[in-house]
N, C-alpha and C positions, 0 to 999 in steps of 0.2 A: 504494500500500500504506500502511495506517495506521501511525502511530508506535506501536510495541509494544516490550515489554521485550526485552533482548538474548537471542538464542537460544543456549542451552547444550547442546552435543552431547556426550554421554559419549564418552570416548576409546575404550572397547571396547563401545559399545552395539550392539544388534542393529538397525542402521540399515536394512538391506534388509527385515527383517520389519516394522519400523515404517512404512516407505514402502508396503509391501504393504497393511497394515491401513489406512493413510491413504487409499490408492486405493479400498479397499472402502467406506470411509465416504463418499467423494465419489460413488461409484456409487450408494449408497443415497440420497444427497441429490439425485440426478437427473442427474449428469454421465455421459455415455456413455463409460466407460473400460473397456478390455479388457486382457487379459494382455499384449499387445504394448506398450501404453502404460506398464504397470508396469515391464517390463523396460527400456524406453527411459529411464524416469525413474531407475532405479537406476544404469544406465550413465552417464547425464548427470550425476548427483550425484557419481559416482566421478571423472568427468573434470573437473568444475567445481571441486570442493573447497569450502572454506568461508573463503575469503580475505576476503570482505565479508559483512556481516550480511544483506544482501538477496539474496546469491547463491543461497542455498538456496531462498528463496521463489520467485524468478523462474525458477530451473531447473525446479522442479516445475510452476510455472505454464505454462511453455512446453510441457511434456510432457502436461499433463492438460486444459488449457483449449482448447476448439475454437471456441466461440462467445462473443460479447460478453456475453450474459446469464448465462454460466457464471462470470464473474469474481467476482461478489458472493458466490455460494455457495462458491467456492473460498477466497476471503479469510476467510469466517467459519469454515469447517471448519479451515483452516490455523491461524487464531488460536487456536481452541479445542483443537486436537490438539497443536500444537507449541509455542505461545508462552505459553499461560496454564497455569501449573502446577496451578491449582485449578479447571480447567474442569469437572470432574465435579461439584463442589459447586455451581457456578453453574448448570449444566444440570439437575441434580437439582431445585434450587429452582425452575427455570423449568418443568420438566415435571410437578412434583407439583401436585395440585389446589390451587387458591387457596382456602384455608379461611378466611383472614382477611377476604377481600372479593372482589369481582368483578374488580378491577383488580390487575395485578401491581405489585410494588414498583418494578421497572424495566422500562420498555417494551422488548420485544424488537426488535432491529434487523431490517432486511430480511434474509430468508433465515436468520436465527439459529435459529429453531425447527426449520427443516428440518435444519440442521447438528446441532442437539442430538439430534434423534431418530435421525439417521444414526449419530452417535457412540455413543449409548446403546443401540443395537439389540443385544439379547442380554445387556446388562449388568444385574446385579441392582440394582434401583433402591432402595438403602437410603436412609434419611433421613440428611441430613448431620449429622455429629457422633455417629452411632450406631455402636457397635463392630460390625464385620462378624461375622456368626454369632451375635450376642447374641439371646437369646430375650426376647420381650416378656412382661412380668409379667401383663398382662391384654390378651388379643387384642381388637381392636376389630371388632365385627360391625356391618355396615351393612345395613339392610333396604331393598332396592331394589324392593320389590313395588309401591310407589306411584309410582315414577319413570317418566318418559316414555321412549319408545323413543329410541335414538340418533339416528335420522333425524328424528324430530319435534323433538328438542332442537336438532339442527343447523339445522333450518329456522328456528328462532327465535333462533339465536346470531349475534352480531355477527361480521363477518368478521375484525376485528382481534383477537378473542379466540381465534381458531382456531389450533391447532397445525398442524404439517405434515400429519399424518394426517387431521385434520379438514378442512384446506383441500383435500386431495386428494379426500375424500368430497364436499365442497361443489362442487368442480369437476365431479365426475361428476353431481351433481344439477343443476348449472347447465347442463351439456352436454345434459341432457334437455329443458331449457327451450327454447322457440322464441319469437322475436318475429315472429309471422306477419304478413305483409303481402300484400295482394292486388295483382297486377300492374295497371298502369294501361293503359287502352285508348288507343292513339295514333291520330291521324288517318292516319298513314302505314300502308300495307298491304304485304304480302309474299305471294308465291305460295304457295298452299296448296290441294292437290287436294281437301281436305275443307272448304274455306272456304265461307262462305255468301254471299260477294259475287262477282258476275260480273267477270271480268277481260277486258274487251272488247279492249283493246289486245293482250294476249298471244294472245287467240283469233284475231284477224284477222292478226296477224303469222305465226302458225303456218299459217293458211290460205294466205297468200301464198307460203310456202315449198312448198306442196303444189298449186300451180297454181290457187289460188282455191277449192279444195274444202274445205269445212268438215267436218272429220272428228271433231274433239274440242272440248270446251268447257272453257276454262280458268277457274279460280276463284282467289280471293284472300281473305285474312283480315287483319284489323287487327293490327298489331304490338303486342306487349305490352312495356311498359317498367316498370322497378322504381323506386320513389321512393328518395330519400336519407333517412337517419336522422341527425338533428342533435340532439346532447345538450348542454345548457347546465347545468353543475353548479356550484352555490354551494359555495365552500370557505372561507367566512368562519368566524369563531370559533365561532358557534353551530351550524355545519354540518360542521365538519372531520371529526369521527369518523364521521358518517353518510356523508359524501362519499367517504371511502376505501372503504367497503363497496360503494357504488354503482359506483365505478370498477373494482372487481374484476369486477362483473357486466358492465360496459361493455367491459372487456378481453376477456371471453369472447365477447361479441357481435361485437366487432371482428375476432376471430381465428377465428370460426366460418365454415367454408366452406359455401356453399350456403344462407346465411341468407335470401336473397331480396332484400336491400337492395342498391341500386346502389353506394352508398358510405356509410360511417359516419364522421361528423365529430363530434369531441368538443372542447368548450370548457369552461374553468373561469373563474369570476369571483368576485371578492371586492371589492377596490378597483379592479381592472382586469381586462380580458378577456385570456385566454391560450388559444392554440390548441395542444392536446396530441394531435392526431390522429396525428401521426407517432410520438410517444413510445409510444402504446398499441399500435402495431403490433408491438412486440417480443414474441416468443413467450413468454418467461418473465414471469410476472405480477409478480414482485418487481422485476425490472429495469425493467419498464414503469412501475410506479408510482413507483419511485425517480427515473426520468428525468422523469416528469410532475411530481413534486414539485420537482425542480430547475428545471424550466422555469417553473412557476407560483410566483412569489416572494411571493405575497400569501396564503399559507396562514395560516388562523386570524387573519386581519386583520379589517378593517371590512367593512361590507356596503353596496355602492352598486349596487343592482340597476338603477335607471334609467339611470345613466351607462354601465354595462356593456352593457345592451341597446341603448343608443344607438350604442355602438362596434360592436356586432355588426351592427346594421341598416345602418350606414354603410359598413363595411369588408368584411363577409363575406356579407351577405344574398344578393346577386346571384350569388355564387360557389357557394354550397352549397344554396340554397333552391330546388332544382328539384323542385317537387311534394313537398317534404320533410315528413316527420312529425317534429315537434319535441318532445323531452322536456325540460321545464324543471324542474330539481331544486333547490328552494330552500324555505326556511321562510317567505319573504315578509316578513321583518322588515327592511324597507328603512330605511337611515339617510341616504339621499340627500335632496336638496332637494325640497320638495313641488312637484308639477306636472311633473316630468320622467318619472316612471314611467308615467303613464297613456297619453300618446301613443306611447311606445316599445313597450309591451306590445300596444297596439292594432295598431301597424304589424307587429309580429311575428306576431300572429294572422292578419292579412290576407295575409301572405306565405307562411304555412305551409298545407300541406294539412290538417294536424290538429295542434293544440297540446294536449299533455297535461302537466298540472302535477302533479308528485310532491312532496308535502309531508310530512316526517316528523312534524310536529306533529299530523297527522290520526290518529295512533295513539292519542292520548289521548281518553278518553271526555269528552263535553261540550265538544269543540272548537267554537269559534264564531269567525266572521270579525270580530274586534275590532280587530286591528292595521290601520293605515292602508294599508300595502302590500298586505295580503291583500284588503281591500275594493276596492282599485283594480284588482288583477289578476284577481280571480275572474270578473267578467263577460266577460273576453276569452279564456277558455280553453274548450276543448271537453270536457275531462275533468279531474277533480280527484281524485287518488288518493293513498294512502299507498304506501310502498315501502321499509320499514326492515329487512326480512329476506327470506329466500328465499321464504317463503309469500306475501309481498306482491309479490315479483317474479313469481311464478307468476300472481297475479291481474293483474299488468300485462300479461303475455303474452296473457291472455284479453281484456283491454280493447283491445289493438291489433287483435285479430281481429274485434272488433265495432265497426263504425263508429258505431253509435248509442249506445255506452257513454259515460256522463257521470260515472260514479263518484258522488262525494258532492256534486257541484256543485248539483244541484237542491235538495237539502236545505239547503245553506248559502246558496244564493240566496234561499230562502224566509225563512231567518233574517235575511239582510241586508235584504230588503224589509220584513220585520216591524219590524226595528230602525229602518229609515229612516222607516217610517210612524209608529212610536211617537215618534221624535224630532221 
């Protein structure tokens, strides 16, 4: 529990009512809390008392928290509801439209916006500092006739800019996305009465059991197996904001049942390689990204693509690259020594069934392969695409379903060859 101001409980306060409203806020924030838990919490607080500052927190925590991913949401709602006397003002400022700019003055912590919307549900959202019930001198009228639809705006919105409601809508949109993959034909076979291959061994074995009389003809078909999905995500300073958005999408892919992939492996790299596969298996996206951020200690650091790929090829390639499709997410601005990146990206390409490079710089018009790292990596990828918003992720799903898709590689390779010829 974070270090927060001392908790002041009024001597004759309506504590039972407050605990009930607190439980409702937790339920709206996503915690599965029923009436029985509320009654147990009231009785537990009555029995435990307030002899220590942390008693009240941990008593309610024991009654309301059931899963590890619920701890962060509980801590934020508790801090805003019980410990911060001006939480309404802070949350009003957070939930109001950002008129002064696209970025907030203070970045919201994990699960904080979800806690804000849960606490402000049904509350009249007055501007901070405005007297309740006061009438505006001149009402503001906004013409929204030329604005885009909510869904179209959401498709182009950065994941970090989303509120809890917007994130829920984005999750529903992402849930409709699929990363389709075709099964691989194996040399091994299995019995199949509708198969196209004759199974002579099973046929004669069955005939021996019937005195040598051949009554039926057995067939078999080749087994189908699914490839792995391996994601290498750059979290350096130039990619940090974009990487968080992609990890939201990767979390949805990792926790989607029936996606078709045998296994999904996720790695981050900046100055070193970090395996975050286990962290992304958490059901709650906030808890998953918080755990991934704690595991990867080189967030917003330097960029050493060549050394990171060397570490992956040396330590992880044989473990996870079983006919794997690889998503390489980086801007290609390598700061490593010259001569390291080329052999490592070539080895990665030869080990992968398909290598798809997702570069956020491709969103800009007039993008050209001028950086050394981009020129080195481009010839060794199968597809080169953007992926900075939901619309781009939808296009990525289409690219995975088409084995012949190369994205923007052909155009950029033509520019690269023209530049080399001119040079």
